[in-house]
C-alpha atoms as a printed R data frame, in Angstrom:
    type eleno elety resid chain resno        x       y       z
1   ATOM     1    CA   MET     A     1  -66.455 -22.540  -9.552
2   ATOM     2    CA   LYS     A     2  -65.441 -18.881  -9.280
3   ATOM     3    CA   LEU     A     3  -67.181 -17.774 -12.336
4   ATOM     4    CA   TYR     A     4  -70.360 -19.716 -10.929
5   ATOM     5    CA   ASP     A     5  -70.100 -17.774  -7.702
6   ATOM     6    CA   ARG     A     6  -69.739 -14.428  -9.473
7   ATOM     7    CA   LEU     A     7  -72.818 -15.117 -11.545
8   ATOM     8    CA   MET     A     8  -74.920 -16.193  -8.575
9   ATOM     9    CA   LYS     A     9  -74.135 -13.179  -6.575
10  ATOM    10    CA   GLY     A    10  -74.534 -10.489  -9.308
11  ATOM    11    CA   ASP     A    11  -77.332  -8.195  -9.578
12  ATOM    12    CA   LEU     A    12  -80.094  -9.414 -12.023
13  ATOM    13    CA   ALA     A    13  -82.475  -7.031 -13.923
14  ATOM    14    CA   PHE     A    14  -85.554  -7.902 -15.415
15  ATOM    15    CA   GLY     A    15  -87.719  -5.623 -17.589
16  ATOM    16    CA   ILE     A    16  -91.433  -6.522 -17.841
17  ATOM    17    CA   GLY     A    17  -92.676  -4.882 -20.977
18  ATOM    18    CA   SER     A    18  -95.876  -4.098 -22.936
19  ATOM    19    CA   GLY     A    19  -98.454  -6.591 -24.076
20  ATOM    20    CA   LEU     A    20  -98.367  -8.763 -21.069
21  ATOM    21    CA   GLU     A    21 -101.381  -7.624 -19.274
22  ATOM    22    CA   ILE     A    22 -103.790  -9.944 -20.986
23  ATOM    23    CA   VAL     A    23 -105.806 -12.847 -19.870
24  ATOM    24    CA   LEU     A    24 -106.051 -15.871 -22.497
25  ATOM    25    CA   PRO     A    25 -109.246 -17.475 -23.186
26  ATOM    26    CA   ASN     A    26 -108.359 -20.466 -20.743
27  ATOM    27    CA   GLY     A    27 -108.216 -18.065 -17.830
28  ATOM    28    CA   LEU     A    28 -104.288 -17.890 -17.791
29  ATOM    29    CA   LYS     A    29 -103.086 -14.331 -16.559
30  ATOM    30    CA   VAL     A    30  -99.774 -13.733 -18.850
31  ATOM    31    CA   TYR     A    31  -98.274 -11.042 -16.465
32  ATOM    32    CA   SER     A    32  -98.712 -13.231 -13.465
33  ATOM    33    CA   GLU     A    33  -97.295 -16.300 -15.237
34  ATOM    34    CA   ILE     A    34  -94.154 -14.054 -16.298
35  ATOM    35    CA   VAL     A    35  -93.553 -12.814 -12.871
36  ATOM    36    CA   GLN     A    36  -93.917 -16.222 -11.180
37  ATOM    37    CA   GLY     A    37  -91.753 -17.777 -13.824
38  ATOM    38    CA   ILE     A    38  -88.960 -15.065 -12.971
39  ATOM    39    CA   LEU     A    39  -89.228 -15.504  -9.280
40  ATOM    40    CA   ALA     A    40  -89.109 -19.380  -9.561
41  ATOM    41    CA   ILE     A    41  -85.925 -19.133 -11.651
42  ATOM    42    CA   VAL     A    42  -84.066 -16.529  -9.493
43  ATOM    43    CA   LEU     A    43  -84.731 -17.957  -6.121
44  ATOM    44    CA   PRO     A    44  -81.486 -19.637  -5.998
45  ATOM    45    CA   HIS     A    45  -79.689 -16.327  -6.996
46  ATOM    46    CA   LEU     A    46  -81.546 -14.588  -4.137
47  ATOM    47    CA   GLU     A    47  -80.354 -17.230  -1.692
48  ATOM    48    CA   GLU     A    48  -76.780 -16.492  -2.644
49  ATOM    49    CA   GLY     A    49  -77.243 -12.808  -2.119
50  ATOM    50    CA   SER     A    50  -78.120 -11.441  -5.514
51  ATOM    51    CA   ARG     A    51  -80.276  -8.343  -5.593
52  ATOM    52    CA   ILE     A    52  -83.110  -8.666  -8.378
53  ATOM    53    CA   TRP     A    53  -84.491  -5.549 -10.090
54  ATOM    54    CA   LEU     A    54  -87.872  -5.806 -11.677
55  ATOM    55    CA   ILE     A    55  -88.427  -2.811 -13.897
56  ATOM    56    CA   ARG     A    56  -91.940  -2.601 -15.305
57  ATOM    57    CA   TRP     A    57  -92.753  -0.646 -18.238
58  ATOM    58    CA   SER     A    58  -95.916   1.339 -17.961
59  ATOM    59    CA   GLU     A    59  -98.189   2.852 -20.592
60  ATOM    60    CA   SER     A    60  -97.183   6.360 -19.304
61  ATOM    61    CA   GLY     A    61  -93.670   5.641 -20.535
62  ATOM    62    CA   GLU     A    62  -92.110   5.963 -16.967
63  ATOM    63    CA   PRO     A    63  -90.875   2.676 -15.726
64  ATOM    64    CA   SER     A    64  -91.300   1.697 -12.151
65  ATOM    65    CA   THR     A    65  -88.740  -0.417 -10.341
66  ATOM    66    CA   LEU     A    66  -88.855  -2.893  -7.437
67  ATOM    67    CA   LEU     A    67  -85.606  -4.205  -5.759
68  ATOM    68    CA   VAL     A    68  -86.097  -7.695  -4.490
69  ATOM    69    CA   GLU     A    69  -83.500  -8.910  -1.886
70  ATOM    70    CA   LYS     A    70  -83.454 -11.854   0.260
71  ATOM    71    CA   SER     A    71  -85.609 -10.363   3.170
72  ATOM    72    CA   ARG     A    72  -87.421  -7.196   1.667
73  ATOM    73    CA   VAL     A    73  -88.789  -5.564  -1.296
74  ATOM    74    CA   ILE     A    74  -88.280  -2.035  -2.074
75  ATOM    75    CA   ASP     A    75  -89.972   0.439  -4.535
76  ATOM    76    CA   ILE     A    76  -87.332   2.558  -6.300
77  ATOM    77    CA   PRO     A    77  -88.137   5.456  -8.657
78  ATOM    78    CA   GLY     A    78  -86.260   5.418 -11.945
79  ATOM    79    CA   ILE     A    79  -83.899   2.956 -13.589
80  ATOM    80    CA   PRO     A    80  -81.007   1.587 -11.392
81  ATOM    81    CA   ASN     A    81  -77.421   1.664 -12.319
82  ATOM    82    CA   ILE     A    82  -77.297  -1.708 -13.998
83  ATOM    83    CA   LYS     A    83  -74.895  -3.413 -16.500
84  ATOM    84    CA   SER     A    84  -77.369  -5.624 -18.185
85  ATOM    85    CA   LEU     A    85  -81.122  -6.147 -18.600
86  ATOM    86    CA   ILE     A    86  -83.372  -9.228 -19.537
87  ATOM    87    CA   HIS     A    87  -86.296  -7.618 -21.027
88  ATOM    88    CA   ILE     A    88  -89.463  -9.735 -21.458
89  ATOM    89    CA   THR     A    89  -92.109  -8.204 -23.749
90  ATOM    90    CA   ARG     A    90  -94.557  -8.566 -26.663
91  ATOM    91    CA   LEU     A    91  -93.266  -5.006 -28.040
92  ATOM    92    CA   ILE     A    92  -96.782  -3.402 -28.357
93  ATOM    93    CA   ASP     A    93  -95.706   0.119 -27.132
94  ATOM    94    CA   GLU     A    94  -93.450   2.029 -29.686
95  ATOM    95    CA   ARG     A    95  -92.146   4.045 -26.854
96  ATOM    96    CA   GLU     A    96  -90.836   0.856 -25.224
97  ATOM    97    CA   SER     A    97  -88.650   0.225 -28.427
98  ATOM    98    CA   ALA     A    98  -87.332   3.762 -27.894
99  ATOM    99    CA   PHE     A    99  -86.626   3.167 -24.222
100 ATOM   100    CA   LEU     A   100  -84.868  -0.033 -25.064
101 ATOM   101    CA   LYS     A   101  -82.572   1.618 -27.822
102 ATOM   102    CA   LYS     A   102  -81.842   4.459 -25.244
103 ATOM   103    CA   LEU     A   103  -80.741   1.809 -22.604
104 ATOM   104    CA   SER     A   104  -78.544   0.050 -25.172
105 ATOM   105    CA   SER     A   105  -76.836   3.099 -26.301
106 ATOM   106    CA   HIS     A   106  -76.057   4.036 -22.761
107 ATOM   107    CA   GLY     A   107  -73.935   0.841 -22.441
108 ATOM   108    CA   ILE     A   108  -76.488  -1.463 -20.831
109 ATOM   109    CA   MET     A   109  -76.488  -4.872 -22.235
110 ATOM   110    CA   VAL     A   110  -80.155  -5.600 -23.424
111 ATOM   111    CA   LYS     A   111  -81.420  -8.978 -24.164
112 ATOM   112    CA   LEU     A   112  -84.989  -9.412 -25.108
113 ATOM   113    CA   ILE     A   113  -87.253 -12.340 -24.403
114 ATOM   114    CA   LEU     A   114  -90.231 -12.116 -26.788
115 ATOM   115    CA   ILE     A   115  -93.377 -13.737 -25.758
116 ATOM   116    CA   ASP     A   116  -95.291 -15.497 -28.440
117 ATOM   117    CA   LEU     A   117  -98.711 -16.250 -27.368
118 ATOM   118    CA   GLY     A   118  -99.525 -18.331 -30.670
119 ATOM   119    CA   ALA     A   119  -98.745 -21.585 -29.380
120 ATOM   120    CA   ASP     A   120 -100.739 -20.966 -26.212
121 ATOM   121    CA   LEU     A   121 -103.768 -19.854 -28.449
122 ATOM   122    CA   LEU     A   122 -103.449 -22.779 -30.655
123 ATOM   123    CA   GLU     A   123 -103.595 -25.211 -27.763
124 ATOM   124    CA   ILE     A   124 -107.057 -23.723 -27.069
125 ATOM   125    CA   SER     A   125 -108.262 -23.706 -30.567
126 ATOM   126    CA   LYS     A   126 -107.104 -24.855 -33.810
127 ATOM   127    CA   GLU     A   127 -109.297 -22.497 -36.055
128 ATOM   128    CA   GLU     A   128 -107.822 -21.215 -39.284
129 ATOM   129    CA   TRP     A   129 -108.256 -17.572 -38.289
130 ATOM   130    CA   ILE     A   130 -106.160 -18.197 -35.100
131 ATOM   131    CA   LYS     A   131 -103.486 -19.802 -37.154
132 ATOM   132    CA   ARG     A   132 -103.277 -16.824 -39.516
133 ATOM   133    CA   THR     A   133 -103.166 -14.475 -36.621
134 ATOM   134    CA   THR     A   134 -100.442 -16.205 -34.866
135 ATOM   135    CA   ASP     A   135  -98.343 -16.088 -38.055
136 ATOM   136    CA   LEU     A   136  -98.823 -12.525 -38.328
137 ATOM   137    CA   GLU     A   137  -98.117 -11.845 -34.732
138 ATOM   138    CA   MET     A   138  -94.681 -13.803 -35.094
139 ATOM   139    CA   ARG     A   139  -93.712 -11.735 -38.175
140 ATOM   140    CA   ARG     A   140  -94.621  -8.587 -36.202
141 ATOM   141    CA   LEU     A   141  -92.393  -9.577 -33.244
142 ATOM   142    CA   LEU     A   142  -89.491 -10.471 -35.407
143 ATOM   143    CA   GLU     A   143  -89.648  -7.385 -37.446
144 ATOM   144    CA   LYS     A   144  -89.706  -5.267 -34.309
145 ATOM   145    CA   ALA     A   145  -86.917  -7.216 -32.572
146 ATOM   146    CA   LYS     A   146  -84.586  -7.076 -35.804
147 ATOM   147    CA   ALA     A   147  -85.223  -3.301 -35.973
148 ATOM   148    CA   LEU     A   148  -84.105  -2.761 -32.457
149 ATOM   149    CA   ASP     A   149  -80.607  -4.702 -33.216
150 ATOM   150    CA   ILE     A   150  -80.478  -6.205 -29.700
151 ATOM   151    CA   PRO     A   151  -80.014  -9.923 -29.085
152 ATOM   152    CA   TYR     A   152  -83.336 -11.596 -28.639
153 ATOM   153    CA   ALA     A   153  -85.106 -15.031 -27.968
154 ATOM   154    CA   VAL     A   154  -88.661 -15.978 -28.889
155 ATOM   155    CA   THR     A   155  -90.534 -18.359 -26.632
156 ATOM   156    CA   SER     A   156  -94.098 -19.554 -25.756
157 ATOM   157    CA   LEU     A   157  -95.391 -18.866 -22.361
158 ATOM   158    CA   GLU     A   158  -95.154 -22.635 -21.660
159 ATOM   159    CA   ASP     A   159  -91.445 -22.663 -22.501
160 ATOM   160    CA   PHE     A   160  -90.608 -19.247 -20.750
161 ATOM   161    CA   GLY     A   161  -88.855 -20.888 -17.687
162 ATOM   162    CA   GLU     A   162  -86.333 -22.924 -19.917
163 ATOM   163    CA   CYS     A   163  -85.679 -19.811 -22.185
164 ATOM   164    CA   LEU     A   164  -85.162 -17.637 -19.191
165 ATOM   165    CA   ARG     A   165  -82.668 -20.338 -17.635
166 ATOM   166    CA   ARG     A   166  -80.737 -20.272 -20.959
167 ATOM   167    CA   VAL     A   167  -80.412 -16.430 -21.270
168 ATOM   168    CA   LEU     A   168  -79.354 -16.230 -17.636
169 ATOM   169    CA   THR     A   169  -76.796 -18.890 -18.231
170 ATOM   170    CA   TYR     A   170  -75.190 -17.061 -21.089
171 ATOM   171    CA   ARG     A   171  -75.891 -13.647 -19.924
172 ATOM   172    CA   ARG     A   172  -72.226 -12.636 -19.502
173 ATOM   173    CA   ALA     A   173  -71.285 -13.935 -23.036
174 ATOM   174    CA   VAL     A   174  -72.421 -11.865 -25.897
């Protein structure tokens, strides 16, 4: 029970990376779905007193940070002093990869959740070129993740919530 209490009251840091600012052909906004998914999962943690850090990667290379507490949201410059980061991305920007390596080398335990939009696109259309494109995208994601040498999970947008729950459950054990 004490371990559960510690996990619920600890700070949680989420990075929101590159490649998520798109709208799927069915009108689904990927970035909005990710943020809503994070907030839905961490609500019990907020109620227990955790602070939630949302670190958004920007194209300029400078991340912006929001601190979410039970009763307020604060915009904070720079990266907070955190022990671990769950970074959700499609790894489009090369500078983002360098940023993640830098965080990892500074002792921050980084875990990646790679968003594969292939399954979501295949639900919309089963055309052959979409299948080939999704296969290429999956290979690209896996190659980039392996090059980073950071623990990762790959998930579809539909299964994002369950994947995030699993990563949160095991965030202390590497």
